[in-house]
N, C-alpha and C positions, 0 to 999 in steps of 0.2 A: 268596512270587511272586505276582504279580497274574494272575488268570485271563485267558486270551486272548478277545477279543471274538468273538461269533458272527458270520456272514456279514453279517447284517441290520445289527447294529452298526457293522461295519467299513465296510460300504457307506454308511451314514450319515455316518460320520466322513468318509470320502472326499469325499462331496458336499459336506460343510461346507467342507473345505479348499479345494476346487475353487471353490466360490462366493465364499470369502473373498478369493482372488486373482483374480478375475476381473477383465476390463479391456474395456468396452464397446467401445472403439474398436479394439482387436485382435479382438474377436467379429465386427465389422461388415466388417473386411477379411478374415476368414476366409471369411465367406459368399460372397465375390466369386469364390472359386475353384470354386463349385457352380453347376449350373444352376437356374434359378428353380423347377422343379418337384421339385427334391430337397429335401426336408423336413428341414433342418437347424438346430441351434442349438449355440452355442458360449458358455462361459463367457469366453473370450478368455484363456486359459491356455495358454503355451507348451508346446510338446511336450517339451522339457528337463525343465520344472518337473513336468509330469504324471508322467513318468518318476521324478523324485525324491520325488514324494508317493507313488507306488506302493511305492518302495523303503522308505520310512518306514512305511507300513502293513503291509507284508511282514514288517517285521522284529518286529512285534508278535504274529504268528501263526506264524512259521516253525517254531517248534518244537511246536506245538499242531495245525495243520491237515494235512489230507492231501487228496486230489484232490476227494472229495465237497464239502468246504467250500469249496474253491476255485471249483468249479462253480457253487455257489449264489450265492456272491458274484458271480461274473461274470454269471449269469442276472439278479440283480437290476440291475446297472449297465448290461447291454446294452440293457435296456428303457427306460432313462432317455433322453430326447431329445436330451440334450447329447453331444457327440461325445467330450469329454474326459472324461466319465464312462464312456462305453462303452470307450473306450481303456483307462482305469485297470482296469476289469474284465478285460479281455482280457489285458493285460500282467501282471496276477498270476496268471491261470490258466496263462499260459505257462511259468510258474516251475515248474510240476509236469508237464511234457511228458515226463518219464521214466515217469511213471505213466499216461499217458493210455491209454485203452482204447477199441477200436473203436467202441463205441456212442456216443461224443462226435461222431462225425461226423454221426449222426442229430441230434444237438442242434445242431450249428453249420448244418446244413441249415435246421433250424427257424427259428434266427434270421436266416438269410439269406431265406427264402422268405416269413417273416411281416414282411419289412420293419424288424426291429429293427437291421438293417444295412443300411438302405435308403438308401446313398449310396456313392460310390466309395471314401472315405477308411476307412470302417469295414470295408467288405468287403475292401479291401486290407490290413488290418490281421489280420483273421480268417485269412486265406488263409496268410501265413508264419508266424505265431505259433501257429495252432491246427491247420488243416488239413495243412499240408505236413509238421510232424511225425508227423502221425497217418499219412500216406501212407508216410513212410519207415519207421515201426515196423511198419505193416501194410499191404504192398503189395497184399494181396487186396482192398483198399478202392479200388484205382484204377478199376476197371470202374464201381463206383457214381458216382465223381466224373464219369467221361465221360458218364454218362447225364444229367447235368446240362446239357449242351450243348442238349439239347431241351427245356428247361424254359421255362414261361412267364415265369418270374421273370428279370428282367434280371442280379439280383445273383447268382442260383445261376449262370447262364451265365457271367458275369464271373468268379466263383470257380472254374469248372472250369478256366480258363485261368490265372489268377493263381496259384493253388494249387501248380501245377506248376512254376513259374518257378524257386524256390529248389533244387528237384531237377534240372531240366533244365540251368540253368547249370553244374551238375557232371557232367553228362553221363548223369544217372539218368533212368529212364521217358521217354527219348526216343520210342520209339514211341507211348507214350499222348500225349506232348506234340503230336507231328505229327498224331495222330489228332484230338486236340481242336481243335487249329487248323483242320485241314480241315473238320471239322463246323461250324466258327464262321464260314467264309467267307462264307456266304450272310446271316448276320445283319445287320439293317438298322441296329443301333444303334451310333452312334459311340464309346460306351465299350467295347463289344465289339470295334470295329475296332482300338482301341488297345491292349487286353489282348491280342487275338492276336498282333499285330505285337511286343509286347513279349516274350511268350511265345517266338515264333519267333528272335526277336533273342538270347534268352538260350540257346536250345536250339542256336543256331549256334556258340557259344563254343567247344565243343569238337570240332564237326566243320562247318566253314563249306561244305565241298563238299555236304554233305547237306542243308543249308539252301538253298545256291543250285540245287541239283537239285529240291528240293521247290517253290521259288518258280517256277521255269520251267516245271515240269509242270503247275502250277495255274493259270499265265497270267494271263488277264484275269478270272479269277473273284475273284482277290484285291483286295480294296478297296485303293485308292491309299493311305489313310492306314495301312492295316496294313502294305503293302509298304514304305513309307517307314520305319516304326519297325524293321521286319525287318531292312532292310539298312544300318542306321546305322553299323555297324562294318566294312562293306567299304570297300575303297579307292574313291576317288572315281569313277575310271573303271569300276570294277566295278558301283558303284552306278547310273551312267548307262546301262551295258548292260543290267542287269537291268531297269531301268524302261522302257527302249525295247522290249526283248525281250517282256516280259510285257504291254505294251500292244498289240503287234502280233498276239500268239499267242491262239489259243482255248484254253480249258482242256481238259484230258483228264482223264477219270475213272479214273485209275491210282493205285495206291499209291505212296507216295515210294520212291525208290530206297535200298536198303540199302547201306551202304558201311562 
């Protein structure tokens, strides 16, 4: 039986496979989805193919590797400037979610704060694949995540919201979700407005009355982009009513209503 490659060797193989399948036109198109100040690079490989490559690589190590090797592999690739390489590392690490330990949150935080995930796409991959499973296994980590809302790092602030989305849409950690949303309402960044609205929309899936109450209580504090994202699933008449009432009212500093 052939010996399984170590993390450095498997990362090299992955990069070679991505580079071999790169498409300059697809790479140029991908860049148009990002702001000019977001430093992103692409091979031009479709997401479906990145997943296939990850699956092929995982088959060579599935019987030999444990969490430490997967973390080392991911740490190598998340530092690569190409977004497909970052995704490759995160996808393979996510395979080991049943073995995740609390200390992984500190590692994820370092990736985000050091801008190794310095774009919305990679941040939005770290959140559901790595951080959300951590929060589900270790709920005591949620207060640490909530503190990210006051970080100077745009990506940590966005991650505070996006990491809770897979849980909030199932009715879990709603108190934390609304708390994070409230903390981010005064943020000036458009990417935070959108992430906050996304979180609120998903939190409203299991209790739309609570979402409506939160929106009306916060009133004009809510950025309009956030609000429009949050109310997407309400009927049209309800959307128009909330838009009008939140524009007219002044915000109040109250906790959202428990129902």
